[in-house]
N, CA, C and O atoms as CSV, one atom per row, in Angstrom:
chain,resi,resn,atom,element,x,y,z
A,1,MET,N,N,0.729,-0.994,0.032
A,1,MET,CA,C,0.127,-0.056,-0.244
A,1,MET,C,C,0.759,1.460,-0.037
A,1,MET,O,O,0.457,2.397,0.701
A,2,GLU,N,N,2.008,1.208,-1.263
A,2,GLU,CA,C,2.344,2.463,-1.258
A,2,GLU,C,C,1.997,3.345,-1.428
A,2,GLU,O,O,1.048,3.292,-2.211
A,3,GLY,N,N,2.309,4.612,-1.011
A,3,GLY,CA,C,1.364,6.008,-1.359
A,3,GLY,C,C,0.602,6.497,-1.082
A,3,GLY,O,O,0.474,7.657,-1.472
A,4,VAL,N,N,-0.549,5.785,-0.078
A,4,VAL,CA,C,-1.784,6.062,0.116
A,4,VAL,C,C,-1.720,7.077,0.980
A,4,VAL,O,O,-0.888,6.921,1.874
A,5,THR,N,N,-2.244,7.920,0.995
A,5,THR,CA,C,-2.341,9.300,2.240
A,5,THR,C,C,-3.589,8.920,3.114
A,5,THR,O,O,-4.606,8.407,2.649
A,6,VAL,N,N,-3.420,9.188,4.249
A,6,VAL,CA,C,-4.695,8.816,5.185
A,6,VAL,C,C,-4.938,9.660,6.544
A,6,VAL,O,O,-4.152,9.554,7.486
A,7,LEU,N,N,-5.708,10.234,6.576
A,7,LEU,CA,C,-5.626,11.209,7.735
A,7,LEU,C,C,-6.398,11.382,8.967
A,7,LEU,O,O,-7.398,12.080,8.801
A,8,LEU,N,N,-6.202,10.907,10.259
A,8,LEU,CA,C,-6.278,10.774,11.273
A,8,LEU,C,C,-6.428,11.513,12.127
A,8,LEU,O,O,-5.464,12.211,12.443
A,9,ALA,N,N,-7.186,11.598,12.554
A,9,ALA,CA,C,-7.591,13.324,13.776
A,9,ALA,C,C,-7.602,12.837,15.369
A,9,ALA,O,O,-8.125,11.840,15.867
A,10,GLY,N,N,-7.017,13.653,15.835
A,10,GLY,CA,C,-7.249,13.279,17.626
A,10,GLY,C,C,-6.313,13.289,18.205
A,10,GLY,O,O,-5.378,13.667,17.500
A,11,ASP,N,N,-6.034,13.057,19.198
A,11,ASP,CA,C,-5.139,13.284,20.565
A,11,ASP,C,C,-4.854,11.501,20.651
A,11,ASP,O,O,-5.653,10.678,21.099
A,12,PHE,N,N,-3.421,11.209,20.056
A,12,PHE,CA,C,-3.395,9.615,19.876
A,12,PHE,C,C,-2.549,9.384,21.421
A,12,PHE,O,O,-1.874,8.410,21.754
A,13,GLN,N,N,-2.865,10.700,22.245
A,13,GLN,CA,C,-3.289,10.301,24.202
A,13,GLN,C,C,-4.015,9.516,24.490
A,13,GLN,O,O,-3.721,8.416,24.959
A,14,GLU,N,N,-4.744,9.793,24.338
A,14,GLU,CA,C,-5.968,9.893,24.962
A,14,GLU,C,C,-7.273,8.674,23.600
A,14,GLU,O,O,-8.501,8.581,23.612
A,15,ILE,N,N,-6.685,8.291,23.068
A,15,ILE,CA,C,-7.134,6.989,22.258
A,15,ILE,C,C,-6.497,5.661,22.482
A,15,ILE,O,O,-5.268,5.715,22.451
A,16,LEU,N,N,-6.940,4.636,22.672
A,16,LEU,CA,C,-6.748,3.495,22.629
A,16,LEU,C,C,-7.944,2.388,21.771
A,16,LEU,O,O,-9.126,2.365,21.428
A,17,ALA,N,N,-6.828,1.638,21.732
A,17,ALA,CA,C,-7.686,0.687,20.905
A,17,ALA,C,C,-8.563,-0.213,22.021
A,17,ALA,O,O,-8.251,-0.188,23.211
A,18,ALA,N,N,-9.764,-1.063,21.487
A,18,ALA,CA,C,-10.484,-1.332,22.654
A,18,ALA,C,C,-10.548,-2.720,21.925
A,18,ALA,O,O,-11.157,-3.016,20.897
A,19,ILE,N,N,-9.850,-3.397,22.637
A,19,ILE,CA,C,-10.028,-4.715,22.890
A,19,ILE,C,C,-10.678,-6.012,23.333
A,19,ILE,O,O,-9.805,-6.800,23.699
A,20,LEU,N,N,-11.902,-6.512,23.428
A,20,LEU,CA,C,-12.562,-7.182,24.723
A,20,LEU,C,C,-12.078,-8.086,25.059
A,20,LEU,O,O,-11.525,-8.965,24.397
A,21,ARG,N,N,-12.251,-7.967,26.342
A,21,ARG,CA,C,-12.015,-9.074,27.492
A,21,ARG,C,C,-10.362,-9.345,27.410
A,21,ARG,O,O,-9.879,-10.437,27.708
A,22,SER,N,N,-9.638,-8.310,27.009
A,22,SER,CA,C,-7.784,-8.333,27.515
A,22,SER,C,C,-7.496,-7.392,28.422
A,22,SER,O,O,-8.199,-6.438,28.755
A,23,PRO,N,N,-6.221,-7.758,28.885
A,23,PRO,CA,C,-6.417,-6.693,29.133
A,23,PRO,C,C,-5.766,-5.478,28.934
A,23,PRO,O,O,-5.781,-5.207,27.734
A,24,ILE,N,N,-5.100,-4.481,29.721
A,24,ILE,CA,C,-5.015,-2.894,29.099
A,24,ILE,C,C,-3.462,-2.888,28.505
A,24,ILE,O,O,-2.890,-2.147,27.705
A,25,VAL,N,N,-3.123,-3.837,29.123
A,25,VAL,CA,C,-1.253,-4.304,28.277
A,25,VAL,C,C,-1.705,-4.814,26.633
A,25,VAL,O,O,-1.121,-4.240,25.714
A,26,ASP,N,N,-2.562,-5.702,26.347
A,26,ASP,CA,C,-2.562,-5.575,24.854
A,26,ASP,C,C,-3.209,-4.218,24.676
A,26,ASP,O,O,-2.509,-3.509,23.952
A,27,GLU,N,N,-4.276,-3.640,25.082
A,27,GLU,CA,C,-5.093,-2.272,24.345
A,27,GLU,C,C,-4.135,-1.336,24.189
A,27,GLU,O,O,-4.303,-0.646,23.184
A,28,LEU,N,N,-2.592,-0.912,25.251
A,28,LEU,CA,C,-1.528,-0.311,24.954
A,28,LEU,C,C,-0.210,-0.666,23.502
A,28,LEU,O,O,0.546,0.047,22.842
A,29,ASN,N,N,-0.541,-2.222,23.556
A,29,ASN,CA,C,0.595,-2.845,22.663
A,29,ASN,C,C,-0.394,-2.240,20.990
A,29,ASN,O,O,0.065,-1.818,19.928
A,30,ALA,N,N,-1.236,-2.369,21.250
A,30,ALA,CA,C,-2.406,-2.453,20.133
A,30,ALA,C,C,-2.188,-1.116,19.458
A,30,ALA,O,O,-1.893,-1.160,18.264
A,31,CYS,N,N,-2.286,0.042,20.032
A,31,CYS,CA,C,-2.192,1.528,19.645
A,31,CYS,C,C,-1.237,2.062,18.830
A,31,CYS,O,O,-0.034,1.801,18.829
A,32,LEU,N,N,-1.898,2.901,18.067
A,32,LEU,CA,C,-0.706,3.031,16.652
A,32,LEU,C,C,0.464,3.967,17.176
A,32,LEU,O,O,1.451,4.028,16.443
A,33,LYS,N,N,0.471,4.273,17.665
A,33,LYS,CA,C,2.285,4.924,18.554
A,33,LYS,C,C,3.119,3.724,18.457
A,33,LYS,O,O,4.180,3.777,17.834
A,34,ALA,N,N,2.607,2.328,19.193
A,34,ALA,CA,C,3.365,1.121,19.538
A,34,ALA,C,C,3.308,0.660,18.101
A,34,ALA,O,O,4.311,-0.049,18.006
A,35,SER,N,N,2.451,0.664,16.446
A,35,SER,CA,C,2.394,0.178,16.234
A,35,SER,C,C,4.091,0.372,14.654
A,35,SER,O,O,4.743,1.415,14.608
A,36,LEU,N,N,4.388,-0.851,13.648
A,36,LEU,CA,C,5.478,-0.729,13.222
A,36,LEU,C,C,5.415,0.280,11.689
A,36,LEU,O,O,6.202,0.375,10.747
A,37,LEU,N,N,4.218,0.870,11.959
A,37,LEU,CA,C,3.460,2.212,10.532
A,37,LEU,C,C,4.053,3.202,11.656
A,37,LEU,O,O,4.710,4.039,11.038
A,38,TRP,N,N,4.095,3.406,12.697
A,38,TRP,CA,C,4.003,4.689,13.359
A,38,TRP,C,C,5.587,5.621,12.529
A,38,TRP,O,O,5.585,6.818,12.243
A,39,SER,N,N,6.891,4.560,12.284
A,39,SER,CA,C,7.562,5.173,12.072
A,39,SER,C,C,7.658,6.439,10.649
A,39,SER,O,O,8.520,7.282,10.399
A,40,SER,N,N,6.074,6.006,9.785
A,40,SER,CA,C,6.456,6.277,8.733
A,40,SER,C,C,4.967,7.516,8.922
A,40,SER,O,O,4.205,7.839,8.011
A,41,VAL,N,N,4.920,7.961,10.248
A,41,VAL,CA,C,3.439,8.820,10.074
A,41,VAL,C,C,3.974,10.239,10.140
A,41,VAL,O,O,4.985,10.418,10.820
A,42,GLN,N,N,3.438,11.233,9.539
A,42,GLN,CA,C,3.805,12.156,9.554
A,42,GLN,C,C,2.766,13.176,10.675
A,42,GLN,O,O,1.543,13.233,10.546
A,43,THR,N,N,3.580,13.962,11.805
A,43,THR,CA,C,2.224,14.541,12.554
A,43,THR,C,C,2.140,15.960,12.593
A,43,THR,O,O,3.131,16.682,12.703
A,44,LEU,N,N,1.332,16.242,12.531
A,44,LEU,CA,C,1.007,17.952,11.996
A,44,LEU,C,C,-0.147,18.490,13.162
A,44,LEU,O,O,-1.357,18.303,13.282
A,45,PRO,N,N,1.079,19.409,14.111
A,45,PRO,CA,C,0.134,20.210,15.111
A,45,PRO,C,C,-0.729,20.871,15.053
A,45,PRO,O,O,-0.487,21.507,14.028
A,46,LEU,N,N,-1.853,21.305,15.516
A,46,LEU,CA,C,-2.502,22.315,15.377
A,46,LEU,C,C,-1.943,23.131,15.718
A,46,LEU,O,O,-1.039,22.932,16.531
A,47,THR,N,N,-2.307,24.773,15.121
A,47,THR,CA,C,-1.609,26.323,15.166
A,47,THR,C,C,-2.679,26.460,15.875
A,47,THR,O,O,-2.407,26.353,17.071
A,48,THR,N,N,-3.960,26.680,15.641
A,48,THR,CA,C,-4.805,27.614,15.760
A,48,THR,C,C,-6.075,27.011,17.116
A,48,THR,O,O,-6.724,25.972,17.240
A,49,ASN,N,N,-5.997,27.881,17.679
A,49,ASN,CA,C,-7.221,26.982,18.295
A,49,ASN,C,C,-8.834,27.171,18.016
A,49,ASN,O,O,-9.575,28.132,18.225
A,50,MET,N,N,-9.016,26.188,17.597
A,50,MET,CA,C,-10.943,27.067,16.917
A,50,MET,C,C,-11.731,26.969,17.832
A,50,MET,O,O,-12.815,27.462,17.522
A,51,ARG,N,N,-11.689,26.377,19.274
A,51,ARG,CA,C,-12.666,26.884,20.280
A,51,ARG,C,C,-12.578,28.137,19.990
A,51,ARG,O,O,-13.359,28.812,19.318
A,52,VAL,N,N,-11.231,28.568,20.709
A,52,VAL,CA,C,-11.184,30.254,21.100
A,52,VAL,C,C,-11.480,31.051,20.048
A,52,VAL,O,O,-12.044,32.132,20.219
A,53,GLN,N,N,-11.024,30.466,18.488
A,53,GLN,CA,C,-11.534,31.312,17.396
A,53,GLN,C,C,-12.670,31.808,17.151
A,53,GLN,O,O,-13.039,32.872,16.654
A,54,PHE,N,N,-13.212,30.869,17.577
A,54,PHE,CA,C,-14.841,31.094,16.833
A,54,PHE,C,C,-16.412,31.266,18.080
A,54,PHE,O,O,-17.609,31.511,17.929
A,55,SER,N,N,-15.245,30.887,19.586
A,55,SER,CA,C,-16.204,31.837,20.030
A,55,SER,C,C,-15.843,32.762,20.702
A,55,SER,O,O,-16.367,33.122,21.756
A,56,GLY,N,N,-15.066,33.165,20.258
A,56,GLY,CA,C,-14.248,34.744,21.014
A,56,GLY,C,C,-14.074,34.538,22.257
A,56,GLY,O,O,-13.771,35.609,22.783
A,57,ASP,N,N,-14.109,33.745,22.960
A,57,ASP,CA,C,-14.143,33.584,24.509
A,57,ASP,C,C,-13.300,33.177,24.832
A,57,ASP,O,O,-13.310,31.960,24.647
A,58,SER,N,N,-11.698,33.825,25.656
A,58,SER,CA,C,-10.517,33.356,25.575
A,58,SER,C,C,-10.323,32.390,26.707
A,58,SER,O,O,-9.177,32.015,26.954
A,59,SER,N,N,-11.280,31.976,27.378
A,59,SER,CA,C,-11.294,30.990,28.568
A,59,SER,C,C,-11.183,30.077,27.750
A,59,SER,O,O,-10.253,29.299,27.967
A,60,ALA,N,N,-11.875,29.869,26.780
A,60,ALA,CA,C,-12.490,28.782,26.346
A,60,ALA,C,C,-10.656,27.503,25.438
A,60,ALA,O,O,-10.613,26.406,24.880
A,61,GLY,N,N,-9.575,28.558,25.814
A,61,GLY,CA,C,-8.042,28.099,25.783
A,61,GLY,C,C,-7.347,27.867,27.114
A,61,GLY,O,O,-6.211,28.228,27.418
A,62,LEU,N,N,-8.309,27.138,27.927
A,62,LEU,CA,C,-7.487,26.755,29.485
A,62,LEU,C,C,-6.459,26.408,29.527
A,62,LEU,O,O,-5.567,26.941,30.187
A,63,GLY,N,N,-6.301,24.982,28.505
A,63,GLY,CA,C,-5.067,24.381,28.157
A,63,GLY,C,C,-4.116,24.588,27.060
A,63,GLY,O,O,-3.234,23.885,26.568
A,64,ASN,N,N,-4.724,26.192,26.743
A,64,ASN,CA,C,-3.276,26.380,25.874
A,64,ASN,C,C,-2.173,27.305,26.352
A,64,ASN,O,O,-1.446,27.918,25.571
A,65,GLY,N,N,-2.046,27.409,28.244
A,65,GLY,CA,C,-1.162,28.494,29.064
A,65,GLY,C,C,-1.700,29.491,28.154
A,65,GLY,O,O,-0.665,30.014,27.742
A,66,ILE,N,N,-3.023,30.304,27.367
A,66,ILE,CA,C,-2.925,31.558,27.388
A,66,ILE,C,C,-4.302,32.161,28.882
A,66,ILE,O,O,-4.966,33.194,28.977
A,67,ALA,N,N,-4.187,30.706,29.942
A,67,ALA,CA,C,-5.373,31.377,30.776
A,67,ALA,C,C,-4.495,32.481,31.779
A,67,ALA,O,O,-3.275,32.618,31.867
A,68,PRO,N,N,-5.760,33.317,32.601
A,68,PRO,CA,C,-4.856,34.576,33.126
A,68,PRO,C,C,-4.195,33.461,34.857
A,68,PRO,O,O,-4.692,32.525,35.483
A,69,VAL,N,N,-3.533,33.875,34.928
A,69,VAL,CA,C,-3.076,33.278,36.134
A,69,VAL,C,C,-2.657,34.146,38.104
A,69,VAL,O,O,-2.078,35.218,38.279
A,70,ASP,N,N,-2.992,33.565,38.789
A,70,ASP,CA,C,-3.109,34.213,39.832
A,70,ASP,C,C,-1.383,34.507,40.303
A,70,ASP,O,O,-0.483,33.743,40.650
A,71,PRO,N,N,-1.471,36.200,40.089
A,71,PRO,CA,C,0.373,36.438,40.757
A,71,PRO,C,C,0.380,35.961,41.922
A,71,PRO,O,O,1.570,35.792,42.185
A,72,GLU,N,N,-0.285,35.616,42.847
A,72,GLU,CA,C,0.336,35.219,44.393
A,72,GLU,C,C,0.479,34.060,44.656
A,72,GLU,O,O,1.401,33.715,45.395
A,73,THR,N,N,-0.727,32.816,43.917
A,73,THR,CA,C,-0.535,31.854,44.140
A,73,THR,C,C,0.234,31.297,43.004
A,73,THR,O,O,1.032,30.459,43.423
A,74,GLY,N,N,0.298,31.481,41.497
A,74,GLY,CA,C,0.384,30.735,40.217
A,74,GLY,C,C,0.028,30.011,40.205
A,74,GLY,O,O,0.752,29.026,40.056
A,75,LEU,N,N,-1.162,29.871,40.325
A,75,LEU,CA,C,-2.441,29.002,39.584
A,75,LEU,C,C,-3.504,29.843,38.760
A,75,LEU,O,O,-3.748,31.048,38.818
A,76,ILE,N,N,-3.971,29.010,38.103
A,76,ILE,CA,C,-4.977,29.080,36.950
A,76,ILE,C,C,-6.277,29.512,37.568
A,76,ILE,O,O,-6.866,28.924,38.475
A,77,GLN,N,N,-6.624,30.546,36.997
A,77,GLN,CA,C,-7.856,31.958,37.101
A,77,GLN,C,C,-8.678,31.062,36.819
A,77,GLN,O,O,-8.331,30.943,35.644
A,78,PHE,N,N,-9.905,29.952,36.991
A,78,PHE,CA,C,-11.095,30.305,36.050
A,78,PHE,C,C,-11.692,31.198,36.336
A,78,PHE,O,O,-11.350,32.004,37.201
A,79,PRO,N,N,-13.178,31.273,35.368
A,79,PRO,CA,C,-13.876,31.795,35.134
A,79,PRO,C,C,-15.030,31.741,36.284
A,79,PRO,O,O,-15.033,30.564,36.643
A,80,ARG,N,N,-15.782,32.284,36.858
A,80,ARG,CA,C,-16.517,32.109,37.675
A,80,ARG,C,C,-17.728,31.264,37.242
A,80,ARG,O,O,-18.370,30.558,38.019
A,81,ASN,N,N,-18.025,31.429,35.684
A,81,ASN,CA,C,-18.798,30.102,34.845
A,81,ASN,C,C,-18.321,29.389,34.199
A,81,ASN,O,O,-18.881,29.244,33.112
A,82,PHE,N,N,-17.305,28.713,34.405
A,82,PHE,CA,C,-16.673,27.512,34.008
A,82,PHE,C,C,-16.962,26.301,34.601
A,82,PHE,O,O,-16.714,25.254,34.004
A,83,CYS,N,N,-17.363,26.311,35.496
A,83,CYS,CA,C,-18.286,24.757,36.011
A,83,CYS,C,C,-19.409,25.004,37.155
A,83,CYS,O,O,-19.684,26.070,37.705
A,84,THR,N,N,-19.902,23.902,37.333
A,84,THR,CA,C,-20.540,24.009,38.812
A,84,THR,C,C,-20.280,22.351,39.805
A,84,THR,O,O,-20.218,21.156,39.517
A,85,LEU,N,N,-20.237,22.769,40.430
A,85,LEU,CA,C,-19.130,21.490,41.533
A,85,LEU,C,C,-21.041,21.280,41.929
A,85,LEU,O,O,-21.863,22.194,41.868
A,86,VAL,N,N,-21.272,20.131,42.236
A,86,VAL,CA,C,-22.015,19.549,43.189
A,86,VAL,C,C,-21.774,18.235,43.957
A,86,VAL,O,O,-20.796,17.609,43.548
A,87,LYS,N,N,-22.421,17.707,44.934
A,87,LYS,CA,C,-22.634,16.985,45.816
A,87,LYS,C,C,-22.841,15.280,45.331
A,87,LYS,O,O,-22.097,14.299,45.324
A,88,PHE,N,N,-24.334,15.553,44.927
A,88,PHE,CA,C,-25.406,14.789,43.864
A,88,PHE,C,C,-25.108,14.645,42.794
A,88,PHE,O,O,-24.464,15.507,42.196
A,89,ALA,N,N,-25.551,13.325,42.145
A,89,ALA,CA,C,-25.606,13.005,40.169
A,89,ALA,C,C,-27.138,14.046,40.246
A,89,ALA,O,O,-27.470,14.668,39.236
A,90,ASP,N,N,-27.707,14.105,41.121
A,90,ASP,CA,C,-29.329,14.710,40.456
A,90,ASP,C,C,-28.750,16.200,40.821
A,90,ASP,O,O,-28.747,16.863,39.784
A,91,ASP,N,N,-28.401,16.738,41.614
A,91,ASP,CA,C,-27.921,18.140,41.853
A,91,ASP,C,C,-27.252,18.830,40.467
A,91,ASP,O,O,-27.486,20.011,40.208
A,92,LEU,N,N,-26.358,17.956,39.552
A,92,LEU,CA,C,-26.140,18.223,38.399
A,92,LEU,C,C,-26.911,18.083,37.223
A,92,LEU,O,O,-26.873,18.632,36.122
A,93,MET,N,N,-27.464,17.399,37.621
A,93,MET,CA,C,-28.479,17.097,36.663
A,93,MET,C,C,-29.093,18.195,36.398
A,93,MET,O,O,-29.066,18.609,35.239
A,94,ASP,N,N,-29.824,18.955,37.466
A,94,ASP,CA,C,-30.616,19.956,37.857
A,94,ASP,C,C,-29.839,21.308,37.437
A,94,ASP,O,O,-30.297,22.443,37.305
A,95,ALA,N,N,-28.553,20.845,37.273
A,95,ALA,CA,C,-27.416,22.545,37.096
A,95,ALA,C,C,-27.358,22.146,35.555
A,95,ALA,O,O,-27.720,23.150,34.942
A,96,VAL,N,N,-27.170,21.496,34.986
A,96,VAL,CA,C,-27.058,21.217,33.660
A,96,VAL,C,C,-27.868,21.409,32.902
A,96,VAL,O,O,-27.762,22.138,31.915
A,97,PHE,N,N,-29.096,20.603,33.333
A,97,PHE,CA,C,-30.363,19.914,32.465
A,97,PHE,C,C,-31.504,20.512,33.379
A,97,PHE,O,O,-32.178,19.787,34.110
A,98,SER,N,N,-31.671,21.819,33.296
A,98,SER,CA,C,-32.478,22.361,34.159
A,98,SER,C,C,-34.115,22.528,33.058
A,98,SER,O,O,-35.291,22.204,32.894
A,99,SER,N,N,-33.099,23.198,32.647
A,99,SER,CA,C,-34.622,23.105,31.489
A,99,SER,C,C,-34.369,22.097,30.057
A,99,SER,O,O,-34.209,22.626,28.958
A,100,ILE,N,N,-34.361,20.915,30.198
A,100,ILE,CA,C,-34.153,20.095,28.937
A,100,ILE,C,C,-35.572,20.149,28.544
A,100,ILE,O,O,-35.772,20.346,27.345
A,101,LEU,N,N,-36.664,20.006,29.359
A,101,LEU,CA,C,-38.392,19.746,28.334
A,101,LEU,C,C,-37.994,21.000,27.399
A,101,LEU,O,O,-37.759,20.751,26.216
A,102,GLN,N,N,-37.914,22.166,27.797
A,102,GLN,CA,C,-37.949,22.949,26.722
A,102,GLN,C,C,-36.644,23.637,25.859
A,102,GLN,O,O,-36.610,24.760,25.356
A,103,ASN,N,N,-35.611,22.619,25.858
A,103,ASN,CA,C,-34.945,22.724,24.919
A,103,ASN,C,C,-34.326,21.308,24.013
A,103,ASN,O,O,-33.902,21.337,22.857
A,104,TYR,N,N,-34.406,20.321,24.754
A,104,TYR,CA,C,-34.012,19.659,24.240
A,104,TYR,C,C,-33.915,19.231,22.643
A,104,TYR,O,O,-32.876,18.926,22.059
A,105,TYR,N,N,-34.562,19.256,22.368
A,105,TYR,CA,C,-34.726,19.523,20.918
A,105,TYR,C,C,-33.835,20.468,19.659
A,105,TYR,O,O,-33.731,20.334,18.439
A,106,LYS,N,N,-33.193,21.615,20.812
A,106,LYS,CA,C,-32.472,22.302,20.295
A,106,LYS,C,C,-31.000,22.587,19.877
A,106,LYS,O,O,-30.503,23.509,20.522
A,107,PRO,N,N,-30.083,21.942,18.835
A,107,PRO,CA,C,-28.904,21.596,18.841
A,107,PRO,C,C,-27.596,22.506,19.239
A,107,PRO,O,O,-26.405,22.216,19.134
A,108,ASN,N,N,-28.130,23.537,19.661
A,108,ASN,CA,C,-27.037,24.868,20.209
A,108,ASN,C,C,-27.104,24.369,21.636
A,108,ASN,O,O,-26.145,23.937,22.275
A,109,TRP,N,N,-28.732,24.513,22.186
A,109,TRP,CA,C,-28.550,23.973,23.451
A,109,TRP,C,C,-27.958,23.107,24.319
A,109,TRP,O,O,-27.554,23.168,25.480
A,110,ILE,N,N,-28.032,21.935,23.090
A,110,ILE,CA,C,-27.381,20.703,24.265
A,110,ILE,C,C,-26.234,20.579,24.074
A,110,ILE,O,O,-25.512,19.872,24.778
A,111,ARG,N,N,-25.638,21.599,22.554
A,111,ARG,CA,C,-23.695,21.639,22.251
A,111,ARG,C,C,-23.322,22.426,23.401
A,111,ARG,O,O,-22.135,22.497,23.722
A,112,GLU,N,N,-24.251,23.041,24.072
A,112,GLU,CA,C,-23.618,23.946,25.374
A,112,GLU,C,C,-23.387,23.093,26.578
A,112,GLU,O,O,-22.496,23.477,27.336
A,113,ARG,N,N,-24.044,21.983,26.890
A,113,ARG,CA,C,-23.691,21.387,28.100
A,113,ARG,C,C,-22.857,19.690,27.972
A,113,ARG,O,O,-23.066,18.795,27.153
A,114,ALA,N,N,-21.760,19.753,29.283
A,114,ALA,CA,C,-21.486,18.715,29.158
A,114,ALA,C,C,-21.071,18.047,30.477
A,114,ALA,O,O,-21.237,18.899,31.349
A,115,ILE,N,N,-20.684,17.098,30.932
A,115,ILE,CA,C,-20.371,16.288,32.185
A,115,ILE,C,C,-19.211,15.649,32.080
A,115,ILE,O,O,-18.952,14.615,31.464
A,116,LEU,N,N,-18.606,16.260,32.655
A,116,LEU,CA,C,-16.736,15.132,32.696
A,116,LEU,C,C,-17.211,14.086,34.078
A,116,LEU,O,O,-17.634,14.268,35.220
A,117,ALA,N,N,-16.899,13.046,33.303
A,117,ALA,CA,C,-16.360,12.007,34.508
A,117,ALA,C,C,-15.542,11.454,33.845
A,117,ALA,O,O,-15.118,11.579,32.696
A,118,LEU,N,N,-15.188,10.286,35.371
A,118,LEU,CA,C,-14.075,9.356,35.285
A,118,LEU,C,C,-14.161,8.219,34.946
A,118,LEU,O,O,-13.179,7.596,34.543
A,119,LYS,N,N,-15.484,7.647,35.045
A,119,LYS,CA,C,-15.839,6.510,34.701
A,119,LYS,C,C,-16.625,6.164,33.839
A,119,LYS,O,O,-17.635,6.869,33.805
A,120,LYS,N,N,-16.564,4.964,32.761
A,120,LYS,CA,C,-17.614,5.269,31.929
A,120,LYS,C,C,-18.813,4.675,32.983
A,120,LYS,O,O,-19.869,5.307,32.984
A,121,ALA,N,N,-18.710,3.572,33.820
A,121,ALA,CA,C,-19.943,3.664,34.319
A,121,ALA,C,C,-20.680,4.649,35.270
A,121,ALA,O,O,-21.797,4.349,35.692
A,122,SER,N,N,-20.234,5.518,35.528
A,122,SER,CA,C,-20.701,6.921,35.647
A,122,SER,C,C,-21.759,8.015,34.350
A,122,SER,O,O,-22.826,8.599,34.542
A,123,VAL,N,N,-20.897,7.929,33.078
A,123,VAL,CA,C,-21.345,8.277,32.196
A,123,VAL,C,C,-22.070,7.392,31.881
A,123,VAL,O,O,-23.244,7.736,32.017
A,124,THR,N,N,-21.953,6.391,31.516
A,124,THR,CA,C,-23.488,5.940,30.909
A,124,THR,C,C,-24.825,5.362,32.422
A,124,THR,O,O,-25.934,4.857,32.252
A,125,ASN,N,N,-24.103,5.713,33.813
A,125,ASN,CA,C,-25.938,6.131,34.368
A,125,ASN,C,C,-26.401,7.667,34.537
A,125,ASN,O,O,-27.389,8.017,35.182
A,126,LEU,N,N,-25.623,8.421,33.928
A,126,LEU,CA,C,-26.109,10.033,33.787
A,126,LEU,C,C,-26.502,10.082,32.361
A,126,LEU,O,O,-27.290,10.955,31.996
A,127,ASN,N,N,-25.933,9.061,31.369
A,127,ASN,CA,C,-27.279,9.598,30.120
A,127,ASN,C,C,-28.443,8.406,30.237
A,127,ASN,O,O,-29.256,8.083,29.371
A,128,ILE,N,N,-28.369,8.171,30.807
A,128,ILE,CA,C,-29.081,7.004,31.338
A,128,ILE,C,C,-30.264,8.381,32.190
A,128,ILE,O,O,-31.335,8.736,31.699
A,129,HIS,N,N,-29.971,8.650,32.840
A,129,HIS,CA,C,-30.636,9.690,33.696
A,129,HIS,C,C,-31.438,10.481,33.018
A,129,HIS,O,O,-32.645,10.723,33.006
A,130,VAL,N,N,-30.268,10.915,32.319
A,130,VAL,CA,C,-30.516,12.340,30.750
A,130,VAL,C,C,-31.819,11.918,30.045
A,130,VAL,O,O,-32.717,12.737,29.848
A,131,LEU,N,N,-31.933,10.308,29.575
A,131,LEU,CA,C,-32.847,9.947,28.190
A,131,LEU,C,C,-34.557,9.780,29.137
A,131,LEU,O,O,-35.623,10.115,28.620
A,132,ARG,N,N,-34.422,9.168,30.634
A,132,ARG,CA,C,-35.051,9.310,31.234
A,132,ARG,C,C,-36.188,10.520,31.817
A,132,ARG,O,O,-37.336,10.302,32.204
A,133,MET,N,N,-35.391,11.998,31.734
A,133,MET,CA,C,-36.052,12.899,31.734
A,133,MET,C,C,-36.568,13.473,29.834
A,133,MET,O,O,-37.787,13.637,29.876
A,134,LEU,N,N,-36.249,13.662,28.944
A,134,LEU,CA,C,-36.996,13.018,28.042
A,134,LEU,C,C,-38.432,12.511,27.557
A,134,LEU,O,O,-38.664,11.320,27.760
A,135,PRO,N,N,-39.273,13.160,27.033
A,135,PRO,CA,C,-40.943,12.815,26.912
A,135,PRO,C,C,-40.607,11.801,25.806
A,135,PRO,O,O,-39.688,11.726,24.990
A,136,GLY,N,N,-41.662,11.066,26.073
A,136,GLY,CA,C,-41.622,9.811,24.959
A,136,GLY,C,C,-41.159,8.565,25.391
A,136,GLY,O,O,-40.109,8.485,26.029
A,137,ASN,N,N,-42.084,7.221,25.008
A,137,ASN,CA,C,-41.301,5.824,25.003
A,137,ASN,C,C,-39.914,5.653,24.704
A,137,ASN,O,O,-39.470,6.076,23.637
A,138,GLU,N,N,-39.057,4.974,25.684
A,138,GLU,CA,C,-38.028,4.246,25.556
A,138,GLU,C,C,-38.193,3.296,24.456
A,138,GLU,O,O,-38.952,2.339,24.616
A,139,LYS,N,N,-37.499,3.475,23.249
A,139,LYS,CA,C,-37.348,2.126,22.151
A,139,LYS,C,C,-35.840,1.740,22.097
A,139,LYS,O,O,-35.167,2.680,22.520
A,140,ARG,N,N,-35.163,0.784,21.758
A,140,ARG,CA,C,-34.688,-0.192,21.578
A,140,ARG,C,C,-34.519,-0.460,20.805
A,140,ARG,O,O,-35.491,-1.127,20.452
A,141,GLU,N,N,-33.244,-0.416,19.467
A,141,GLU,CA,C,-32.569,-1.348,18.881
A,141,GLU,C,C,-32.157,-2.664,18.911
A,141,GLU,O,O,-31.361,-2.987,19.793
A,142,ILE,N,N,-32.725,-3.874,17.746
A,142,ILE,CA,C,-31.404,-5.159,18.858
A,142,ILE,C,C,-30.636,-5.073,17.020
A,142,ILE,O,O,-31.218,-4.915,15.947
A,143,SER,N,N,-29.352,-5.232,17.286
A,143,SER,CA,C,-28.286,-5.589,16.085
A,143,SER,C,C,-28.060,-6.683,15.933
A,143,SER,O,O,-27.272,-7.035,15.054
């Protein structure tokens, strides 16, 4: 397959191959960077933070070293509206999806909401909770 150009997009440090019922070592060994092909890969870094570019909000680029830093502590100063901290999942759902019944069909409203979780099980439970908040009957497809 000489001369074939393939475009791969993403953060290779965050993406691993999913191998069912295998130890993490097998998944790490199956990643692109561990492949014999990696020596032929040309990486091109992004030069423009598109989230900042489109939103015009410099706080959207916190990970790029452009966030304001507290001169006394040297720590990043997050904007007051950066996130909502809660103790219980129900409080989180109320904070993030408070008006879901009025807005669930609006793509821009949905796009502005995100919940970060450490474990896939937590994400699954939160997704189920949000889906139960929506009107209509649940439908499942069996493939």
